[in-house]
C-alpha positions in Angstrom: 131.8 -36.8 66.7 134.7 -34.5 67.5 134.4 -30.7 68.0 137.1 -28.1 68.5 135.8 -25.1 69.5 137.8 -21.9 69.0 137.5 -18.7 71.7 139.0 -15.7 72.4 137.3 -15.7 76.1 136.8 -18.2 78.7 137.5 -19.0 82.3 140.7 -18.6 83.4 140.5 -21.7 85.7 137.5 -23.8 87.0 135.3 -21.3 88.7 136.5 -18.0 87.1 133.7 -15.4 85.7 135.3 -15.1 82.4 132.5 -15.7 79.7 130.8 -18.5 82.1 128.2 -18.7 78.9 130.9 -20.3 76.8 132.1 -22.8 79.5 128.2 -23.6 80.1 127.9 -24.7 76.5 131.3 -26.4 76.1 130.5 -28.4 79.5 126.9 -29.4 78.4 128.4 -30.3 74.9 131.1 -32.5 76.0 128.6 -34.6 77.9 127.5 -35.7 74.4 130.2 -35.4 71.9 134.0 -35.0 71.9 135.1 -31.4 72.8 138.3 -29.7 72.5 138.6 -25.6 73.7 141.2 -23.5 72.3 141.5 -20.4 74.5 143.9 -17.9 75.7 145.9 -18.7 78.9 145.6 -15.6 81.5 147.2 -14.1 84.3 145.2 -16.1 86.6 145.6 -19.4 84.7 147.9 -22.4 85.9 148.0 -24.8 83.2 148.0 -24.8 79.4 146.5 -28.3 79.5 143.6 -28.8 81.7 140.7 -31.4 81.7 137.4 -30.4 83.4 135.4 -33.5 83.6 135.0 -34.3 79.8 136.1 -30.8 78.3 139.6 -30.7 77.3 141.1 -27.4 77.2 144.1 -26.3 75.1 145.6 -22.6 76.3 148.2 -20.3 74.3 150.1 -17.4 75.2 150.6 -14.7 72.5 152.7 -12.6 75.2 154.1 -13.3 79.1 150.8 -13.5 80.5 151.0 -10.0 82.4 151.4 -8.1 79.2 148.2 -9.7 77.7 146.1 -6.8 77.6 144.1 -7.3 74.6 142.0 -10.0 76.5 141.2 -9.2 79.8 139.5 -6.5 81.6 136.5 -5.8 79.8 137.1 -8.2 76.6 138.6 -7.5 73.2 136.4 -4.5 71.4 136.8 -2.6 74.8 140.5 -2.6 74.6 141.1 -2.7 71.0 139.2 0.8 71.4 141.0 2.2 74.1 144.4 0.9 73.4 147.0 1.3 71.0 149.0 -1.6 72.7 145.9 -3.6 72.5 145.7 -3.0 68.9 149.8 -4.1 68.2 148.8 -7.5 70.3 145.8 -8.4 67.8 148.4 -10.1 65.4 150.3 -11.9 67.9 146.7 -13.4 69.2 145.6 -14.8 66.0 149.1 -16.4 65.4 149.1 -17.9 68.6 145.7 -19.2 68.3 146.5 -20.6 65.0 149.4 -22.3 66.1 147.7 -24.0 69.4 144.6 -25.0 67.2 146.7 -26.8 64.0 147.1 -30.0 66.0 143.4 -30.3 67.6 141.8 -28.9 64.4 143.6 -31.5 62.1 142.1 -34.2 64.3 138.4 -32.9 65.1 135.4 -33.3 62.7 134.1 -29.8 63.0 135.6 -26.4 63.7 133.3 -24.1 65.7 134.3 -20.6 66.2 132.9 -18.0 69.0 132.5 -14.5 67.5 133.5 -13.3 64.1 136.6 -11.7 65.1 137.6 -15.7 65.9 136.3 -16.6 62.1 139.6 -15.4 60.9 141.2 -18.3 62.4 138.5 -20.6 61.5 138.7 -19.5 57.7 142.8 -20.3 57.4 142.1 -23.6 59.3 139.0 -24.9 57.4 141.4 -24.1 54.1 144.4 -25.9 55.3 142.1 -29.2 56.4 138.9 -29.1 54.8 137.0 -28.9 57.3 133.4 -27.6 57.9 133.6 -24.4 59.9 130.6 -23.1 62.1 130.3 -19.6 63.7 128.6 -18.6 66.4 127.8 -14.6 66.9 127.5 -13.5 70.4 127.3 -9.9 69.7 130.1 -7.9 70.6 132.3 -8.1 67.5 129.6 -7.9 65.2 128.0 -4.6 66.7 131.4 -3.3 66.3 132.1 -4.5 62.9 128.9 -3.0 61.6 129.8 0.8 62.4 132.2 0.9 59.5 132.3 0.0 56.0 135.8 -1.9 55.8 135.0 -3.8 58.9 131.9 -4.7 57.2 133.4 -6.1 54.2 135.7 -8.0 56.4 132.9 -9.6 58.5 131.1 -10.4 55.1 134.5 -11.9 53.9 134.3 -14.2 57.1 130.7 -15.0 57.2 131.1 -16.2 53.5 133.6 -18.6 54.5 131.5 -20.3 57.1 129.5 -23.1 56.3 126.6 -22.7 58.9 126.3 -19.4 61.2 124.4 -19.1 64.4 123.6 -16.2 66.6 122.6 -15.7 70.3 119.8 -13.3 69.3 117.4 -12.5 67.0 118.6 -9.0 66.4 121.7 -10.5 65.2 120.3 -12.7 62.8 118.2 -9.7 61.4 121.6 -7.9 61.0 123.4 -10.2 59.6 120.5 -11.2 57.1 120.8 -7.8 55.8 124.5 -8.6 54.9 122.8 -11.5 52.4 123.1 -14.4 54.3 119.9 -16.2 54.7 120.6 -19.7 54.7 122.3 -22.3 56.9 122.0 -19.7 59.7 120.0 -19.5 63.0 119.4 -18.0 66.2 120.2 -20.4 68.9 120.0 -18.7 72.5 121.9 -19.4 75.6 120.7 -21.7 78.3 119.9 -20.7 81.9 120.2 -23.2 85.2 117.0 -22.3 86.6 117.7 -24.6 89.4 120.7 -23.0 90.2 119.1 -19.5 89.5 116.0 -19.8 91.6 114.3 -17.9 94.6 116.0 -18.0 97.8 115.6 -16.2 101.4 116.4 -12.7 101.2 117.4 -12.4 105.0 119.4 -15.5 105.0 121.6 -14.7 101.7 121.9 -10.8 102.8 123.6 -12.4 106.4 125.8 -14.6 104.4 126.9 -12.1 102.6 127.0 -9.5 105.2 124.8 -6.9 103.6 122.4 -4.7 105.5 118.9 -6.2 106.0 117.2 -2.7 106.0 118.4 -0.9 102.7 117.0 -1.5 99.6 119.8 -2.9 97.1 120.2 -2.4 93.5 122.3 -4.7 92.0 124.7 -4.6 88.4 126.5 -7.9 87.6 129.1 -7.4 84.7 132.1 -5.5 83.2 133.0 -2.1 84.7 133.6 -0.9 81.3 132.0 2.2 79.3 129.9 0.2 76.6 128.4 -1.5 80.0 126.6 2.0 80.8 127.9 2.0 84.2 128.4 6.2 83.8 124.7 6.2 83.0 124.2 4.4 86.7 126.2 6.1 88.7 124.8 9.3 87.5 121.2 7.7 88.3 122.4 6.6 91.6 123.7 10.3 92.5 120.1 11.4 91.6 117.7 8.9 93.3 120.0 8.9 96.3 118.8 12.6 96.9 115.2 10.9 97.3 115.9 7.5 99.0 119.3 8.3 101.0 119.4 4.9 102.1 119.5 3.1 98.9 122.8 0.9 98.0 124.1 0.2 94.8 126.3 -3.1 94.4 128.5 -3.4 91.4 129.4 -6.9 90.7 132.3 -7.3 88.6 135.9 -5.8 87.3 137.0 -3.8 84.5 139.6 -1.1 82.8 137.4 1.6 83.7 137.0 0.6 87.5 139.3 3.5 88.9 137.3 6.0 86.9 134.0 4.6 88.2 135.6 4.5 92.0 137.1 8.3 91.7 133.2 9.3 90.5 131.7 7.8 93.8 134.4 9.3 96.0 134.0 12.8 93.9 130.2 13.0 94.5 129.9 11.6 98.1 128.0 8.2 97.0 130.7 6.2 99.3 127.8 5.1 101.5 125.7 4.3 98.3 127.9 2.6 96.1 130.0 -0.7 96.8 132.5 -2.4 94.4 132.2 -6.3 95.2 134.9 -6.7 92.7 134.4 -9.8 90.5 132.9 -12.7 92.2 132.7 -16.7 91.3 129.9 -17.8 89.1 128.9 -20.0 91.8 127.9 -17.0 94.1 126.3 -14.5 91.7 122.5 -16.2 92.2 123.4 -15.2 96.2 123.9 -11.8 95.0 120.8 -11.8 92.8 118.6 -13.4 95.8 120.2 -10.4 98.5 119.2 -7.6 96.0 115.7 -5.9 95.2 116.3 -4.6 91.6 119.1 -5.4 89.0 119.7 -2.6 86.7 121.5 -3.6 83.0 122.3 0.1 81.6 124.6 -1.4 78.4 124.8 0.7 75.2 125.2 -2.3 73.6 124.9 -6.0 74.2 124.3 -9.7 72.6 121.8 -12.0 74.4 123.0 -11.0 78.0 122.5 -14.2 80.4 122.3 -12.0 83.6 119.2 -10.9 82.5 117.1 -14.0 82.6 119.4 -15.3 85.6 118.2 -12.1 87.7 114.3 -13.0 86.3 114.8 -16.7 87.1 115.4 -15.6 90.6 112.5 -14.1 90.8 114.7 -10.3 90.7 112.8 -7.7 89.3 114.9 -6.0 86.0 115.7 -2.9 84.4 117.7 -3.0 81.2 118.2 -0.9 78.4 116.2 -1.5 75.0 119.5 -2.4 72.8 120.0 -5.6 71.0 119.0 -9.0 72.2 117.8 -7.8 75.6 114.1 -7.2 74.8 114.0 -10.6 73.8 113.8 -11.0 77.6 111.5 -8.5 78.9 108.1 -7.4 78.1 108.4 -3.9 79.5 105.9 -3.3 82.4 104.7 -6.8 82.5 107.6 -8.8 83.5 110.2 -6.2 83.2 111.1 -2.7 82.7 113.1 -1.6 79.3 114.6 2.0 79.4 116.9 3.8 76.3 120.5 3.8 76.7 122.4 6.7 77.9 119.3 8.5 79.7 120.2 8.4 83.6 117.0 10.6 84.2 114.5 8.1 82.9 116.5 4.9 84.8 116.1 7.0 88.1 112.4 7.4 87.5 111.9 4.1 86.1 113.7 2.6 89.4 111.5 4.9 91.8 108.4 3.6 90.4 109.6 0.0 90.6 110.7 0.6 94.3 108.3 2.9 95.4 105.1 1.2 94.0 104.6 -1.8 95.9 101.9 -3.4 93.5 103.7 -2.7 90.7 107.0 -4.4 92.1 105.1 -7.5 93.2 103.8 -7.7 89.8 106.9 -7.7 88.0 108.5 -10.0 90.7 105.6 -12.5 90.1 105.8 -12.6 86.5 109.5 -12.7 86.3 110.7 -16.2 86.8 107.7 -17.6 85.0 108.4 -16.0 81.8 111.8 -17.3 81.8 110.7 -21.0 82.5 108.1 -20.8 80.1 110.8 -20.3 77.3 112.6 -23.5 78.2 115.8 -22.2 77.8 118.2 -24.7 79.0 122.1 -25.8 78.0 120.5 -28.9 77.6 118.5 -27.8 74.3 121.5 -25.4 73.3 123.8 -28.5 73.0 121.1 -30.6 70.9 120.3 -28.2 68.8 124.0 -27.7 67.8 124.3 -31.4 67.5 121.6 -31.5 65.2 123.3 -28.8 62.9 126.9 -30.9 63.7 124.9 -34.0 62.0 123.7 -31.7 59.1 126.9 -30.1 58.2 128.8 -33.7 58.3 126.5 -35.1 55.8 127.4 -32.3 53.5 130.9 -32.9 53.7 
């Protein structure tokens, strides 16, 4: 069986931070079936044709690498909303992906597109080569498409062309059901590597990372963009550090709005309370999670963010916004805390409670890892479920 995966987001090189969940899925899948990945060539990439283990990677440029502003700095939805130049690049992205895909789709058994935005290319290739098409929606493009009647119609058109649809959370499944799609659709969550993301000695890890041993650390991991709620996080920081001056906020990631957030920190005298680490390799993220005391995810919109169960698997209590697929991980007040998005005051109150109430903190910390373990969310299980779907699709050809 040969699967051709089309994705607009993928690590720029082996060990890069971009969309590690797509890589982890494809890597595990490639240990069971043949997999070709069609993805962009980034400014940090070195080769158009690569092989990582069993995984064959085929990259395309749609402009000179440094001019490709649509796919970097926070992903297509964020860039598309902010920049006319990014909007003008979308047709070039589509055409380049289409031309790059032709050779590999022609030889594959099944086309598997990531995000509904990529589904347009999948539609064309399906009609050209009469190949079965499966679409996996991961949140961002679906959330944006549902906001406007025109984009909802385009989304419906794309979904009608698919032989099978999967989502990575149950909220997305419900949304797609409202568009009339109830057959050949299911939710398949991402996997979690619970051996990689596991509790470690905090003092030892902090020494390794050069972090202070005597301060409480609040961690954020992700894109530094508006949709991730970083402004709310920094407002929360400003309020809570008036009460706990020694608190340190550690922001791990890059993004198109980073300069604005850094300026906010300077303007509000928070240089001693906020540290921007830049993007870190996926292999180092468990270290940051074990160095921290709390992880906060203040997003306005999400798919099913892996950073939440990864932190929980490290035994790190999580405060996250009650949006999209995030509540599927957390029973608020039991194994984590949920807050409403865009309310830094509420975030501050919950963070204070978690930090200052030792009994409550210990209770959350004790339960959060087991909450992930009992769900048995592994990449092996995820890949096996997709292989069963592929088999069904080929039976119907």
